N, C-alpha and C positions, 0 to 999 in steps of 0.2 A: 470205372469195374471192371473186370472184364468176364468173358466167357472163352471156358476152355473147351473145344471139341477133341476126341480121341484122333486125327487127323494133324491135330498139332503139338502135340504131344513124343517126345520121345524120351526113350532112357539117356544117362549121362553119370559117370563116373567121379565123382567127387567127396572130399572129405568131407562128409557132415559132421554136425553138433547138435546137441539136441538143444532145443530153443525152450525160451521159457514159456510159460504158458497162459493165455490169456484168454478173454473172453469170446465165446461166439456167438452166433446168434444164426438161426438160420429161419427160410421161407420156403413153401414153396405156389407157383401158380404155373397158368394154361397161358400162351401165348400163342397164337393161330393155330389152335389147335394141339400146340407141343406141348409138355408137362418141362419145368425146369425144376430145379431147387438150385438153392443161393444162398448162402455165405457171407457173412458178414465177419471180421473180425476187431476190434475191439484195440488192442494196440497192449502197453505194458501201462501199471496202475501208476508210470511214471511220466504218462503222456499230459503235456496241460489239458488237452481238446480229450477227455477219458467217454465222453459219450457220441463220440463222432468216430465212427465205422472207419479203419484205416486200409482194409482191403476187404473189394468185396468180389466173391466171383461165383459164376453161375455154370451151371451142366445141364445140357439137354438127357433127357433120360437114354438115349445112347450113350453117352460121352459117361453116365452115372454107370451104364452097363459095363462099360468097357473098364471102366477102376472097378466096381465091385468081383470080374474076375481079374485084375490085375490081383489085386488085393490077395485074395481068393491063392493063388498062385506067390506072393511074396512067403505069406504068413504061412503056408500051409505046414 
């Protein structure tokens, strides 16, 4: 599991490719008075354990706001 904060994100230039589509489930929760959103991805259908999350990523409200602004800038 990983929590990502805006202070630990940096832009990089890379020759990316489109990835395969996988299932993703999200949940929200509050810890110590702070809201979070968590995304769990479940990998390709070819995986042995398809019901087990392959990645879990958490964002605080502060980091989510940073991502909203970043998405608006990139996709304007």
